[in-house]
N, C-alpha and C positions, 0 to 999 in steps of 0.2 A: 839817835838811831842813824847809823852810817849806811848809805845806800850807794850802789853802783849807779852809773849813768842810766841804765835801763830799769832801775828799781828792783825791788825784791820780786821773786816769782810768786805768782798767785796759785793757790791750791784750791781745787773744787772737790767737795764730797757731798753725798746726799744723806739726809736724815730727817725724820719727822715730815717726810714727803715734801721736803724743800731741798733746793740747791744752796749750799752754804760755801762761801768763799773766805779764805783766810791766807795768811802768810805761812802757816804751819798747821799740821793736824793736831787739834787739841786732844787731851785725854778724855774729855767729856763733851757731849753735844752742848753748844752754847744755848740751845733752846729748851731742851728737856733735862739737861744735866746727866743723861744716861751715859754710862761708860761706852767708849767707842773701841773696845778692844778687838771686836770681830766685825768683819765686813762681808756683806754679799758682794759678789763681783760687780754688779751694776751700781753699787753705792760707793765703791772703793775710791779713795782720793786719786785725783789726776792733776797733773801740772797744766796750767793754762799758759800757753805761749804768749809772750808779749808781742804786740804789733809793732814795737819799736826796735830799731837796729842801729848799730854803729855805722854811720854812713861812710866812714873812712875805711871800713872793711868790706864795703860793697863794691861791685864792679859793673860798669855800663848800666847804671840805674838812674832813674829820676828820684830825687830826694826832696822831702818836705819836712820843715821844722817851723816852730814859732820864731818870729823875727826877734823876739826878746824872751829869754828864759827857755824852759823845757816844757814838754807836753805834760809830764806828771806833776810838775811843781806849779808853774805859773799859768799855763794855758787855761783860758776860760771859755773857749768856744767862739769867741767874738774877736779875739786879738788877730793881728795880721800874721800871715804865714809867709815864709821865704822858701824858695825852691832852687834846686841846683842839679847838676849832672855829675855823677861819679865817674872818674877815670878808672883805669885798670890798676892804678897804683895808690889809691886811697886819697887822691886829691879831688876836692869837690869844686867844680867850676860853677860860678854863679855871678849874676849881673846886678850891680847896685849903682847908686849915683856916683860912685868912684870908678865905674867901669867894671870889666870882668875881673872877678876875684878868684884866686886859686887857693882855696882853704885846706890847710893840712890839719886843722883842728876846728872844733865848734859844732860838728854835725854828729856828735856821739849818740844823740837820741833823735832819730829821724824815722819817718815813714818812708819805705822804699818801694818803688815800682820798678821791677826788673824790665829792661828794654830789649834784651836779647834772649832768644831761646837757647837751650843747651845745644852745643855742637856747631855753632856759627863761629868757628875759630878764625876764619879769614877776616870777617868783619870785626871781631874782637881784637885782632892784631893791628887793625887800622884805626881802632876807636880813638886812641889818644891823639893820633895825628889829625884825624877829622875834627876832634874837639879843640885842639890848639889852632889849627888853621881857621876854623869857624870863628873862634873867639878873637882872632886878630884882625877881623874885617872892620871897616869903619862904622858899621851899624851899631857896634857896641861900645863906642867911645863914651866917656863919662857925660859929655855935654848933651848926648842924645837921650839920656835916661829921662823918662816921664813916669811918674808914679802910677798913673792909671792906664796909659796906652802903650808904653814901651819900657817894660819892666822885667823882673826876673822870670816871670811866667812867659812873657814874649820871647825871651832869650832861650829858655829850655824848649819850648814848643817849636821854635824856628830851627833849633839844632836837630831835634828829632825828625822834623820834616826834611831837613837837609840830608840826613842819613837815609831816610826812606827814598828820597828822590835819587840819591846816588846809587842805591841798590835796585832802582826800578820799581819801587812799591808805591802804593797810593798815599796821599797826604791825609793828615788828620786835622780837623779844625779844633778850636779850643773847647767847645762844648762837648764834642765827641770824646776827645781825650779825657776831659774832666769826668764826665759821667761814667765812662767805661772803665777807666783805670784809677782815678784818684778818689772819687766819692766812695766806692766800696771800702777802701782802706781807711779813709778819714772817719767813716761811720763806725767802723770796727774799733778804731783808736778811741773814739769818743766814749763808746760803751766800756772799753777797758779802763779808761781814766776814771769814769764814774765808779766802777767796782773798786779800783785800786784806792781811791781816796776814801771811800766808805770803810774799807778794811783798815786803812791806816788810821782813821779817826776812831772807829769803834772796836777794832780787833777782829771783826768778821762782818760779812754782808750776806743777807738772805734774799733769795729770789724764789718765786713760786715754783719754778721748774727749770729744766735745762735752758741755758742761755747761749744760743749759737753765736751770738755776737762776740763772745769771749773766746771763741775757738781759734786755733792757730790760723794765721793768715796764709793764703795760697799765693804762690808765686807765678801768676800769669804773665807771660812775656808779651811785649808789644808787637814785635815783628813775627 
């Protein structure tokens, strides 16, 4: 089975008082084998948006992905995650033991947290300069990297706070940023991964009722 980086789209429909997920709409209900030729409006199939996005198509966003592999394939919920900041041109800046990296590939299946609200064109125009100037400071040299204390997350949060300070806005600590902006998206991603793998293994997945965790993700901006 050939998949795109984001995987196949999930389809949800209702039958037998259950929510049923699959990659396509079957001719018959997998539970009762009844023909599915006619639908009530509330039971009709809908597409479930993936929580993953191509980070190289994002602009001015915080990005998160597994350090090894992809969310849909290898991620087990316990593996390390890597984070970065998207420029306006598809380059993802991230900090590793080799210093600041400017990746033009490798973030095709990411969780994205947009950092700018619509309409902030002045800040968007300065974004890449801020990002490059910040990344060139001595704080992010390779020898300063520490896996637990001075890492990719330290880099991204420090950059975000640098932009906030430049614009005269308040700072965010790690716990606040994580709980408010990151955790809701990673929880949603975890639910989607569970559904996706179940459908891939069995052809369909059944839940007792509507599953809000698989709904399309919302793009709340940071600033």
